[in-house]
KETI-113742 format. One line per 3 residues: number of its first residue (from 1); their letters; for each residue x, y, z of N, C-alpha, C, O, CB. Coordinates in steps of 0.2 Angstrom, whole numbers. Glycine has a CB too. Example, Ala and Ser with C-alpha at 12.3 -4.5 7.8 and 13.67 -1.06 7.14 Angstrom:
BEGIN
1) as) 66,-28,39,62,-22,39,66,-16,39,71,-17,42,57,-22,45 ~ 64,-11,35,68,-5,36,64,0,39,67,6,40,70,-3,29
***
This chain:
BEGIN
1) mki) 5,-6,0,1,-1,0,4,7,0,2,12,-3,-3,-3,6 ~ 10,5,5,13,12,5,16,14,-3,15,19,-6,19,11,11 ~ 19,8,-4,22,7,-11,17,11,-18,19,14,-22,23,-2,-12
4) slm) 11,9,-17,7,12,-21,4,19,-23,3,23,-27,2,8,-21 ~ 5,20,-13,3,29,-13,12,34,-15,12,40,-17,0,31,-3 ~ 16,29,-15,23,34,-16,23,32,-24,24,38,-26,31,30,-12
7) lls) 21,29,-29,20,30,-35,16,32,-37,16,34,-43,21,28,-37 ~ 10,33,-34,5,39,-36,9,48,-35,9,53,-39,-2,39,-30 ~ 10,46,-30,12,54,-27,19,55,-33,20,61,-34,16,55,-16
10) vvl) 23,51,-37,26,53,-41,25,54,-47,29,57,-50,29,51,-40 ~ 20,50,-48,17,51,-56,13,58,-55,12,61,-61,11,44,-59 ~ 10,61,-49,7,66,-48,11,72,-50,10,77,-53,4,65,-43
13) laa) 15,71,-47,22,76,-46,24,75,-53,21,81,-55,30,73,-39 ~ 25,73,-56,27,72,-63,23,75,-68,25,79,-72,29,66,-65 ~ 15,73,-68,12,77,-72,10,84,-70,9,88,-75,8,75,-73
16) gga) 10,87,-64,11,92,-62,16,96,-65,14,101,-68,12,92,-56 ~ 22,95,-66,27,97,-68,25,100,-75,26,106,-77,33,92,-67 ~ 21,95,-80,22,94,-86,18,100,-88,13,101,-84,20,87,-88
19) ral) 19,104,-92,14,109,-94,12,110,-100,16,112,-104,17,115,-93 ~ 7,109,-103,3,108,-108,5,114,-113,5,120,-112,-4,107,-106 ~ 7,112,-121,7,117,-125,2,119,-128,-1,115,-131,12,116,-128
22) dvp) 0,126,-128,-7,129,-132,-3,128,-139,2,131,-139,-11,138,-129 ~ -5,126,-143,-3,126,-151,-8,128,-155,-11,123,-157,0,121,-154 ~ -9,134,-156,-15,137,-163,-18,130,-168,-14,125,-168,-10,145,-170
25) saa) -23,131,-171,-24,126,-176,-19,128,-182,-16,133,-183,-32,125,-177 ~ -20,124,-186,-13,126,-192,-16,132,-196,-13,136,-199,-11,119,-197 ~ -22,131,-197,-26,137,-201,-23,143,-195,-18,146,-197,-35,137,-201
28) eqi) -26,144,-190,-24,150,-185,-17,152,-188,-16,157,-190,-24,149,-176 ~ -12,147,-187,-6,149,-187,-4,151,-194,1,154,-194,-2,145,-184 ~ -7,149,-201,-6,151,-207,-8,157,-208,-4,161,-212,-7,147,-211
31) asa) -16,161,-204,-18,165,-204,-15,172,-200,-16,178,-200,-23,163,-203 ~ -11,169,-196,-6,174,-191,2,177,-194,4,182,-195,-5,169,-183 ~ 5,169,-196,11,171,-201,11,175,-207,16,177,-210,13,166,-203
34) ila) 4,175,-210,5,178,-217,3,187,-216,3,191,-221,0,174,-222 ~ 2,187,-209,1,195,-207,8,198,-211,8,201,-216,0,197,-197 ~ 14,196,-207,21,198,-209,22,198,-215,27,201,-217,26,194,-208
37) ape) 17,196,-222,19,196,-228,16,203,-231,11,205,-228,17,191,-232 ~ 19,207,-237,15,210,-242,9,207,-243,9,201,-242,18,211,-248 ~ 4,210,-245,-3,208,-245,-4,204,-252,-8,200,-254,-8,215,-244
40) efr) 0,206,-255,0,205,-263,3,196,-263,0,191,-267,7,211,-267 ~ 8,195,-259,11,188,-257,8,181,-253,9,175,-253,17,190,-254 ~ 3,186,-250,1,182,-244,-4,174,-246,-4,169,-243,-4,189,-239
43) aka) -7,175,-253,-10,169,-254,-7,164,-257,-9,158,-259,-16,169,-258 ~ 0,166,-258,4,159,-261,9,159,-257,14,157,-260,6,159,-269 ~ 11,161,-250,15,161,-245,16,154,-245,12,151,-248,13,163,-239
46) gvr) 22,150,-242,22,146,-239,23,146,-230,25,151,-227,27,143,-242 ~ 21,143,-229,21,143,-220,23,138,-217,21,132,-219,14,144,-216 ~ 27,139,-211,32,135,-207,28,138,-200,27,144,-199,41,136,-207
49) gyd) 26,130,-196,22,132,-190,25,126,-185,30,123,-185,12,133,-192 ~ 19,125,-182,22,120,-177,15,114,-174,9,116,-173,25,125,-169 ~ 18,108,-174,13,103,-172,11,103,-166,13,108,-162,15,97,-173
52) aqg) 7,99,-164,4,100,-155,9,97,-149,8,96,-143,-4,94,-154 ~ 15,96,-153,20,94,-147,26,100,-149,32,98,-148,23,84,-148 ~ 26,107,-152,27,110,-154,34,111,-158,37,116,-159,24,112,-150
55) erv) 35,104,-160,39,104,-169,38,107,-174,32,107,-176,40,98,-173 ~ 43,110,-177,43,113,-181,39,109,-190,41,103,-192,49,115,-180 ~ 36,111,-192,32,108,-200,30,113,-203,30,119,-202,25,102,-199
58) tlr) 30,109,-210,27,113,-215,18,113,-215,15,108,-217,31,110,-222 ~ 17,118,-214,9,121,-214,8,119,-221,5,114,-222,8,129,-212 ~ 9,124,-226,8,125,-232,12,126,-238,15,131,-238,5,128,-231
61) egg) 12,123,-241,18,123,-247,17,130,-248,12,133,-246,17,119,-254 ~ 22,134,-252,21,139,-254,21,138,-264,22,133,-267,27,144,-251 ~ 20,145,-266,18,145,-273,24,150,-277,25,150,-283,9,146,-275
64) ndl) 25,156,-271,32,159,-273,35,158,-269,35,153,-265,32,164,-275 ~ 40,165,-269,48,164,-265,47,166,-259,53,168,-257,54,169,-267 ~ 42,166,-254,40,169,-249,39,164,-245,34,160,-247,36,175,-250
67) icr) 42,162,-239,41,157,-233,37,162,-226,39,168,-226,50,154,-230 ~ 34,160,-223,32,164,-218,33,159,-212,34,153,-213,25,166,-220 ~ 33,160,-205,34,156,-201,31,160,-195,34,165,-193,40,154,-200
70) adn) 25,157,-193,21,155,-188,23,158,-180,29,160,-180,20,146,-188 ~ 21,159,-175,23,160,-170,24,155,-165,19,151,-165,21,165,-168 ~ 30,156,-161,34,149,-157,28,148,-151,27,153,-148,44,151,-154
73) pks) 26,143,-149,19,142,-144,25,141,-138,23,141,-132,12,135,-145 ~ 32,140,-139,36,139,-133,38,146,-131,40,146,-125,42,135,-135 ~ 39,151,-135,41,156,-132,36,162,-130,31,162,-134,45,157,-136
76) egf) 37,166,-126,33,171,-124,33,176,-130,37,175,-135,35,174,-118 ~ 28,180,-129,25,186,-134,23,182,-141,20,176,-142,31,193,-135 ~ 24,186,-146,21,185,-152,26,187,-157,27,193,-157,14,187,-152
79) svn) 28,184,-162,32,186,-166,31,181,-174,32,175,-174,37,186,-162 ~ 29,184,-178,28,181,-185,33,184,-189,35,189,-187,22,183,-188 ~ 37,182,-195,41,183,-201,41,181,-206,35,179,-208,45,181,-201
82) crh) 44,182,-210,43,181,-218,50,182,-221,52,188,-221,37,186,-222 ~ 53,177,-224,58,176,-228,57,176,-235,51,176,-237,61,172,-226 ~ 64,176,-240,64,174,-247,67,166,-244,70,165,-239,70,179,-252
85) rdv) 63,162,-249,64,153,-248,73,154,-249,77,150,-245,60,148,-256 ~ 76,158,-252,84,154,-252,88,157,-247,94,157,-248,88,156,-259 ~ 86,160,-241,90,160,-234,86,154,-229,87,153,-223,89,169,-230
88) eay) 82,151,-233,79,145,-227,85,140,-226,85,136,-221,70,140,-231 ~ 90,140,-231,94,134,-230,100,138,-225,102,134,-221,98,130,-240 ~ 102,141,-225,105,147,-218,102,146,-214,107,146,-209,105,153,-218
91) far) 96,147,-211,94,147,-205,92,140,-202,93,138,-197,88,152,-205 ~ 89,135,-206,92,129,-204,97,124,-202,97,119,-200,90,127,-206 ~ 104,129,-204,110,126,-202,109,131,-196,105,128,-192,118,128,-208
94) ere) 109,136,-194,109,141,-188,106,135,-184,110,133,-180,103,148,-188 ~ 100,133,-185,96,129,-179,101,122,-177,103,120,-172,88,126,-182 ~ 103,120,-183,107,114,-183,112,114,-178,112,111,-173,110,114,-190
97) lrt) 116,119,-179,123,121,-175,120,123,-168,122,121,-163,127,128,-179 ~ 115,127,-167,112,128,-161,110,120,-157,110,120,-151,106,134,-162 ~ 109,117,-159,106,109,-155,112,106,-155,112,101,-151,99,103,-159
100) qgl) 120,107,-158,126,104,-156,128,109,-150,134,107,-148,131,103,-162 ~ 126,115,-147,128,118,-141,132,123,-144,137,124,-141,132,113,-136 ~ 131,126,-149,137,132,-150,133,137,-148,128,137,-150,141,133,-157
103) rdk) 137,142,-144,133,149,-144,133,154,-148,137,153,-152,133,153,-138 ~ 130,160,-146,129,163,-153,136,165,-156,135,165,-162,125,168,-152 ~ 142,167,-154,146,171,-158,149,165,-161,151,165,-167,150,176,-154
106) erq) 150,158,-157,152,153,-162,148,149,-167,151,145,-170,154,148,-159 ~ 141,151,-167,137,150,-173,138,154,-178,138,152,-184,130,152,-171 ~ 139,162,-176,140,167,-182,147,164,-185,147,162,-191,141,176,-180
109) aal) 152,164,-182,158,161,-185,159,156,-188,164,156,-191,162,161,-182 ~ 156,151,-188,155,144,-192,150,146,-198,151,144,-203,153,138,-186 ~ 146,149,-196,141,150,-201,145,155,-208,145,153,-214,134,153,-199
112) rke) 149,161,-205,152,164,-210,158,160,-213,160,161,-218,154,169,-207 ~ 160,153,-208,168,151,-211,162,148,-217,163,149,-223,174,143,-204 ~ 157,144,-215,154,140,-222,151,145,-228,150,142,-233,147,135,-219
115) id) 151,151,-226,147,154,-232,153,154,-236,152,153,-242,143,160,-230 ~ 160,157,-232,165,159,-237,169,154,-240,173,155,-244,170,162,-234
***
C-alpha cells in the first residue's frame, strides 16, 4: 500500500510539472504568419509552423518565393516573420549548430566560415 501511494505521488508530481503546450490550429497559424507578408504575396506564401508537440512543420507549401513562420508556442510574446526561400537553408543550418550546443558567437563564426 505504501509503495502504491508513493508511486501515485511521483506520477502526480511529474504530471503537475508538465505544462501543456497551447498550439493554435494550422489555420490559425497560417492566418497569423502571413500577416508579416506584403498583401500581394500572402495567398501563395509557404508557411512553417508547429505541431501539437511544438515541433516545426510545414503547414502550407508555397507558390512563390516567400516563406512565413508562425509564432513559436514555446516562446513568450508574439513574433511572426517572412523570408525569401533562398535563406531557408541558412536558418536551418543555424538551428542545427544551435542543437550542437554552439553559442551565438560560435554559430556566427561557423556560419561565416561556411559561407566564405
